[in-house]
KOLLOBA-12773 format. One record per residue (C-alpha): residue in one letter; chain; x, y, z. Coordinates in steps of 0.05 Angstrom, whole numbers. Each point is the difference from the previous one (the first is absolute). Layout:
BEGIN
<'A' 'A' <X Y Z>>
...
***
This chain:
BEGIN
<'M' 'A' <5733 2733 2629>>
<'L' 'A' <-40 59 -16>>
<'R' 'A' <-29 28 61>>
<'D' 'A' <-47 -6 64>>
<'F' 'A' <-65 5 12>>
<'R' 'A' <-16 -1 65>>
<'G' 'A' <-77 16 38>>
<'A' 'A' <6 35 59>>
<'N' 'A' <-58 -68 37>>
<'A' 'A' <53 -42 -43>>
<'S' 'A' <26 -66 20>>
<'Y' 'A' <46 -9 -48>>
<'R' 'A' <34 33 -71>>
<'I' 'A' <-7 4 -64>>
<'E' 'A' <62 -19 -42>>
<'W' 'A' <8 9 -77>>
<'D' 'A' <56 -38 -35>>
<'V' 'A' <4 2 -73>>
<'R' 'A' <64 -52 -7>>
<'T' 'A' <-16 -49 -67>>
<'V' 'A' <25 -59 38>>
<'Y' 'A' <-81 -6 9>>
<'D' 'A' <-17 -14 -87>>
<'F' 'A' <62 -39 3>>
<'L' 'A' <-27 -49 43>>
<'I' 'A' <-74 4 -25>>
<'S' 'A' <8 -1 -61>>
<'L' 'A' <24 -68 0>>
<'S' 'A' <-72 -29 25>>
<'D' 'A' <-55 -21 -29>>
<'D' 'A' <-61 60 13>>
<'A' 'A' <62 55 -34>>
<'G' 'A' <-28 8 -68>>
<'S' 'A' <-70 -39 5>>
<'T' 'A' <-55 48 1>>
<'E' 'A' <-1 55 -61>>
<'D' 'A' <29 56 56>>
<'L' 'A' <77 -24 -32>>
<'P' 'A' <-11 41 -68>>
<'P' 'A' <18 -56 -59>>
<'A' 'A' <68 5 -10>>
<'D' 'A' <20 -2 65>>
<'R' 'A' <-44 -68 0>>
<'R' 'A' <38 -19 -52>>
<'W' 'A' <68 18 32>>
<'L' 'A' <-16 -37 57>>
<'T' 'A' <-16 -61 -39>>
<'D' 'A' <63 -1 -45>>
<'A' 'A' <53 26 57>>
<'R' 'A' <-26 -60 40>>
<'A' 'A' <8 -52 -64>>
<'S' 'A' <74 24 -3>>
<'L' 'A' <10 -17 71>>
<'P' 'A' <48 -69 -9>>
<'E' 'A' <-44 -69 13>>
<'V' 'A' <18 -8 74>>
<'A' 'A' <-24 71 12>>
<'R' 'A' <-58 1 -30>>
<'T' 'A' <-18 -75 40>>
<'D' 'A' <19 53 68>>
<'R' 'A' <-33 55 -16>>
<'E' 'A' <-72 -39 -1>>
<'A' 'A' <21 -42 56>>
<'L' 'A' <19 59 45>>
<'L' 'A' <-27 62 -18>>
<'G' 'A' <-43 0 -64>>
<'S' 'A' <-44 -43 59>>
<'E' 'A' <10 51 42>>
<'L' 'A' <35 -54 54>>
<'C' 'A' <64 38 17>>
<'I' 'A' <-33 65 -8>>
<'N' 'A' <15 32 73>>
<'I' 'A' <64 15 -22>>
<'A' 'A' <-11 60 -16>>
<'E' 'A' <3 10 77>>
<'L' 'A' <65 -5 -15>>
<'A' 'A' <8 85 -25>>
<'V' 'A' <-42 8 61>>
<'D' 'A' <56 -15 54>>
<'R' 'A' <50 19 -53>>
<'P' 'A' <-9 76 -15>>
<'E' 'A' <72 -2 -28>>
<'I' 'A' <-25 -38 -59>>
<'D' 'A' <-10 36 -72>>
<'S' 'A' <3 -43 -45>>
<'P' 'A' <-29 -63 -38>>
<'A' 'A' <85 -30 23>>
<'A' 'A' <12 31 61>>
<'F' 'A' <-63 -49 11>>
<'V' 'A' <24 -61 -20>>
<'A' 'A' <70 16 33>>
<'A' 'A' <-43 5 60>>
<'V' 'A' <-37 -64 -8>>
<'R' 'A' <62 -42 -20>>
<'S' 'A' <22 19 72>>
<'L' 'A' <-44 -19 39>>
<'D' 'A' <4 -53 49>>
<'R' 'A' <-44 -70 10>>
<'R' 'A' <-40 30 52>>
<'T' 'A' <-20 66 -20>>
<'A' 'A' <-8 -27 -73>>
<'A' 'A' <-53 -40 30>>
<'E' 'A' <-26 62 27>>
<'Y' 'A' <-8 28 -48>>
<'L' 'A' <-20 -54 -51>>
<'A' 'A' <-49 -32 48>>
<'A' 'A' <-35 70 42>>
<'D' 'A' <-60 -37 3>>
<'L' 'A' <17 -67 33>>
<'F' 'A' <39 54 44>>
<'R' 'A' <-53 35 19>>
<'E' 'A' <-54 -44 23>>
<'P' 'A' <-16 -15 72>>
<'G' 'A' <52 -44 30>>
<'G' 'A' <34 5 -83>>
<'A' 'A' <61 29 21>>
<'A' 'A' <24 -50 46>>
<'L' 'A' <-28 -57 -44>>
<'A' 'A' <34 30 -60>>
<'E' 'A' <63 -6 45>>
<'R' 'A' <1 -73 16>>
<'A' 'A' <-13 -10 -76>>
<'L' 'A' <55 36 -26>>
<'A' 'A' <44 -48 44>>
<'G' 'A' <-24 -46 -28>>
<'D' 'A' <-68 -21 41>>
<'K' 'A' <-44 -34 -51>>
<'A' 'A' <-72 -19 40>>
<'A' 'A' <10 89 16>>
<'A' 'A' <16 17 -80>>
<'A' 'A' <-67 -45 -7>>
<'K' 'A' <-37 26 47>>
<'L' 'A' <8 75 -28>>
<'V' 'A' <-16 -17 -67>>
<'E' 'A' <-65 -25 9>>
<'S' 'A' <-11 53 22>>
<'L' 'A' <5 46 -71>>
<'P' 'A' <-45 -9 -54>>
<'E' 'A' <18 -58 -44>>
<'H' 'A' <36 33 -59>>
<'H' 'A' <37 30 41>>
<'R' 'A' <22 -61 44>>
<'E' 'A' <58 -25 -47>>
<'G' 'A' <35 55 -11>>
<'R' 'A' <-4 20 85>>
<'A' 'A' <21 -65 6>>
<'L' 'A' <51 11 -42>>
<'V' 'A' <39 55 41>>
<'L' 'A' <-8 -38 51>>
<'R' 'A' <39 -53 -14>>
<'D' 'A' <56 45 -40>>
<'P' 'A' <-3 75 14>>
<'D' 'A' <76 -3 -39>>
<'R' 'A' <-30 -29 -59>>
<'T' 'A' <-60 49 7>>
<'T' 'A' <49 53 -4>>
<'E' 'A' <43 -11 -48>>
<'R' 'A' <-53 -18 -57>>
<'L' 'A' <-27 63 20>>
<'A' 'A' <55 44 -13>>
<'D' 'A' <22 -45 -61>>
<'L' 'A' <-75 26 -22>>
<'L' 'A' <11 71 8>>
<'D' 'A' <68 -4 -18>>
<'A' 'A' <-24 -7 -76>>
<'W' 'A' <-52 46 13>>
<'R' 'A' <51 57 13>>
<'T' 'A' <9 -1 -81>>
<'A' 'A' <-63 4 -24>>
<'F' 'A' <-32 47 52>>
<'A' 'A' <55 57 -6>>
<'E' 'A' <-30 8 -77>>
<'I' 'A' <-69 31 27>>
<'E' 'A' <21 11 78>>
<'P' 'A' <20 75 -25>>
<'R' 'A' <-80 16 -21>>
<'V' 'A' <-21 -36 55>>
<'R' 'A' <49 50 54>>
<'A' 'A' <-41 61 -42>>
<'M' 'A' <-66 -27 15>>
<'I' 'A' <-5 -15 69>>
<'Q' 'A' <27 62 8>>
<'R' 'A' <-49 43 -29>>
<'D' 'A' <-44 -41 39>>
<'V' 'A' <38 31 58>>
<'D' 'A' <5 61 -10>>
<'A' 'A' <-71 17 -40>>
<'R' 'A' <-32 -41 75>>
<'K' 'A' <26 46 45>>
<'P' 'A' <-48 81 -25>>
<'D' 'A' <-56 -60 18>>
<'L' 'A' <27 -28 62>>
<'R' 'A' <19 61 37>>
<'G' 'A' <-43 11 62>>
<'L' 'A' <-34 -74 -9>>
<'A' 'A' <13 -31 80>>
<'P' 'A' <42 -73 -13>>
<'G' 'A' <-73 -54 -7>>
<'E' 'A' <-6 44 -71>>
<'I' 'A' <51 12 -27>>
<'I' 'A' <16 -74 0>>
<'E' 'A' <-82 -31 -14>>
<'R' 'A' <3 62 -73>>
<'T' 'A' <75 -24 -21>>
<'T' 'A' <-19 -74 10>>
<'G' 'A' <-56 9 -31>>
<'G' 'A' <-61 -25 54>>
<'L' 'A' <53 -32 61>>
<'R' 'A' <-26 27 61>>
<'F' 'A' <51 -5 44>>
<'L' 'A' <-8 -10 69>>
<'P' 'A' <62 11 67>>
<'E' 'A' <35 -59 22>>
<'P' 'A' <40 -11 59>>
<'G' 'A' <62 -8 -12>>
<'I' 'A' <-6 38 -78>>
<'D' 'A' <30 67 8>>
<'R' 'A' <15 7 -79>>
<'V' 'A' <-41 -2 -66>>
<'I' 'A' <43 1 -55>>
<'L' 'A' <-35 20 -69>>
<'A' 'A' <39 -30 -62>>
<'P' 'A' <-28 24 -75>>
<'S' 'A' <3 -56 -41>>
<'Y' 'A' <-5 -11 -74>>
<'F' 'A' <-5 -80 -4>>
<'T' 'A' <-47 -11 55>>
<'R' 'A' <-53 43 -44>>
<'P' 'A' <-70 -4 16>>
<'Y' 'A' <24 -43 71>>
<'N' 'A' <33 13 59>>
<'F' 'A' <61 -39 33>>
<'L' 'A' <-2 1 86>>
<'F' 'A' <59 -16 43>>
<'S' 'A' <12 -5 56>>
<'R' 'A' <39 -11 60>>
<'D' 'A' <16 23 77>>
<'G' 'A' <-8 66 2>>
<'W' 'A' <-24 18 -71>>
<'R' 'A' <-52 -2 -53>>
<'L' 'A' <24 3 -79>>
<'Y' 'A' <-42 18 -59>>
<'A' 'A' <22 -12 -60>>
<'Y' 'A' <-63 40 -36>>
<'P' 'A' <-6 16 -85>>
<'I' 'A' <9 60 -18>>
<'A' 'A' <-48 45 -26>>
<'D' 'A' <-22 3 -75>>
<'T' 'A' <23 75 -11>>
<'A' 'A' <70 -18 31>>
<'L' 'A' <-3 -62 -69>>
<'D' 'A' <43 24 -70>>
<'I' 'A' <-35 46 -41>>
<'H' 'A' <-37 -44 -45>>
<'D' 'A' <-56 3 -62>>
<'P' 'A' <-55 55 23>>
<'L' 'A' <-49 -52 -26>>
<'D' 'A' <19 -49 41>>
<'P' 'A' <-53 3 71>>
<'P' 'A' <23 14 66>>
<'P' 'A' <18 -71 42>>
<'A' 'A' <-45 27 44>>
<'I' 'A' <-58 4 -47>>
<'V' 'A' <17 -76 -17>>
<'R' 'A' <-5 -15 56>>
<'L' 'A' <-46 9 30>>
<'H' 'A' <-51 -21 -58>>
<'R' 'A' <31 -70 -4>>
<'A' 'A' <-17 1 81>>
<'L' 'A' <-68 24 -12>>
<'G' 'A' <-8 -57 -59>>
<'D' 'A' <-19 -50 51>>
<'P' 'A' <-57 -5 23>>
<'S' 'A' <25 -46 64>>
<'R' 'A' <48 72 16>>
<'L' 'A' <-71 44 -16>>
<'R' 'A' <-43 -48 61>>
<'I' 'A' <64 8 40>>
<'L' 'A' <6 73 -9>>
<'R' 'A' <-90 -1 21>>
<'L' 'A' <32 -35 61>>
<'L' 'A' <41 47 22>>
<'A' 'A' <-38 54 -7>>
<'D' 'A' <-45 -27 65>>
<'G' 'A' <78 3 48>>
<'D' 'A' <66 -25 8>>
<'R' 'A' <-6 -74 -14>>
<'Y' 'A' <49 -68 18>>
<'L' 'A' <30 -41 -57>>
<'T' 'A' <-32 -60 28>>
<'E' 'A' <-72 50 -1>>
<'I' 'A' <11 6 -68>>
<'A' 'A' <17 -61 -31>>
<'Q' 'A' <-65 -19 41>>
<'A' 'A' <-50 41 -22>>
<'L' 'A' <15 -14 -81>>
<'E' 'A' <19 -78 9>>
<'L' 'A' <69 24 -28>>
<'S' 'A' <72 -43 28>>
<'K' 'A' <53 40 42>>
<'P' 'A' <55 3 -54>>
<'T' 'A' <-64 27 -62>>
<'V' 'A' <-14 49 44>>
<'K' 'A' <69 32 15>>
<'H' 'A' <7 4 -64>>
<'H' 'A' <-57 34 -15>>
<'M' 'A' <12 47 48>>
<'A' 'A' <75 12 -19>>
<'Q' 'A' <-30 27 -59>>
<'L' 'A' <-57 39 36>>
<'R' 'A' <56 32 36>>
<'A' 'A' <57 16 -55>>
<'A' 'A' <-52 25 -35>>
<'G' 'A' <-14 58 67>>
<'L' 'A' <-73 -31 18>>
<'V' 'A' <21 -38 69>>
<'T' 'A' <41 6 52>>
<'L' 'A' <30 -56 47>>
<'T' 'A' <14 7 67>>
<'E' 'A' <47 -24 40>>
<'E' 'A' <-9 -3 80>>
<'G' 'A' <40 -67 33>>
<'A' 'A' <-14 -59 -34>>
<'L' 'A' <-68 27 -28>>
<'T' 'A' <-3 33 -62>>
<'Y' 'A' <-72 25 -31>>
<'Y' 'A' <-15 42 -56>>
<'S' 'A' <-39 63 -16>>
<'L' 'A' <-27 48 -50>>
<'R' 'A' <35 52 -32>>
<'R' 'A' <-55 45 -11>>
<'E' 'A' <46 45 -26>>
<'G' 'A' <15 -55 -51>>
<'L' 'A' <-73 7 -30>>
<'D' 'A' <6 73 -5>>
<'S' 'A' <53 -6 -51>>
<'V' 'A' <-41 -59 -42>>
<'G' 'A' <-13 32 -61>>
<'V' 'A' <36 68 2>>
<'D' 'A' <64 -19 -17>>
<'L' 'A' <-29 -35 -63>>
<'R' 'A' <-35 68 -14>>
<'R' 'A' <64 41 16>>
<'F' 'A' <50 -62 -48>>
<'V' 'A' <-48 0 -56>>
<'T' 'A' <-17 75 -7>>
<'T' 'A' <60 38 7>>
***
């Protein structure tokens, strides 16, 4: 943790977490390296490193972290600030008791209304309670969550073995990752002085607007290399963590002829007619996901994909207000269209 920023009227404090443990986990997600926001050499490294894992670990990576079924285990790092390395994280995972492991691995189930009581019954062997819980989830996660509830001990063992196998590969790149995430935080400090906490969050995450919530008194910003260009959000009692993508300026020095990733993201986002229609729609006012889907006659998953691309390009802000999520146009992002391209081409 580096420093706190407190606003006079803020009901929460902001902390920075520069440990590499989040990248250690997220680098096993299928989202890591799925776009050109990672340099080609590191995308190749991810592919080769994953392929070098033992067969059992490769299978478990796809099932447990590739699908992000167990990605909430990252919350353990927040609850255990003494964890300072991948090895310490693996040891902490292995030390979890049955009940605590299930609470981390199936965190969404415990947070459903009445979910904690049902989860307790499911862990005690109540098959009806387990079935009721799992039915509330998206279909693609049902089988995995059912496995966690049936045998959290075995799931935890598989996860710990996978992470242990990944430690050797990750050690090759960890020093570079550590340097980049530290460089990102150091570069942001001058720009963030004097900003309100909400503005710090929105600027750092590239368009995620946090509104104070009852019970949340800490917002943690964790720079990450392997999340690029996405944000990973984790939350438990009392805190919320954004694992946010580090800025282009924090990356290792690259070929000066390579365009900055921000320019590529921007023009990739603008190259789709549906996304241009979304921007035109948002110019008239904020919209909920359902409203956008209805106006464009698109499915919600398709609209979510478009919104992720637009937000990564700095053109859209996402605001969560309780259970509601709505989108706004980032007009300052529109103002930069063409400016950065001109600067790259002419300087």
